[in-house]
C-alpha positions, 0 to 999 in steps of 0.5 A: 746505181746497182752493179752485179758482183761475181765471186770466183773460187775461194770468194764464192766459197766464203760468200756461199754464193756466186754473185751479189747485187750491190748498191753504190753511189754514182762515180765509184771507182774499182778502188772504192768498190774494193774497200766497200766490199771488204767493209760489207763482207768481212769474211772475204776482206783478207782476199780482196787486195790479191784479186784481179778485177774485171768489168764486163769481161775486161780487166780493170785498174783501180781508177776505172769508174763503174756504171750502173748495170756493170758486171764486176768480177773479183778473181782471186789468184789460183794455184795448183798443179 
C-alpha cells in the first residue's frame, strides 16, 4: 500500500521536501511507520520520537493502523516566542 507522508518545520528542512510517498505492507501501524521512516531517512531519525502524528487531519496514536491512500503528517514540536 502507499501512504503520503507530509513533513513540517525542521523535518521538511532536513528532507529538502514537504512530502514523500512511502510503500508499506498492509497492517502497518503508526508505531511501525515511525520506525520504518527512521530507518529509511536517517537524517530525521532523531526527531521522530518527539513528533505528533496526524492521519488524514486527525491526531493518531501509535496503535492506529494505516490504510492505503492515507495522508500521514509528522509534526515536530515547535518553540519560539
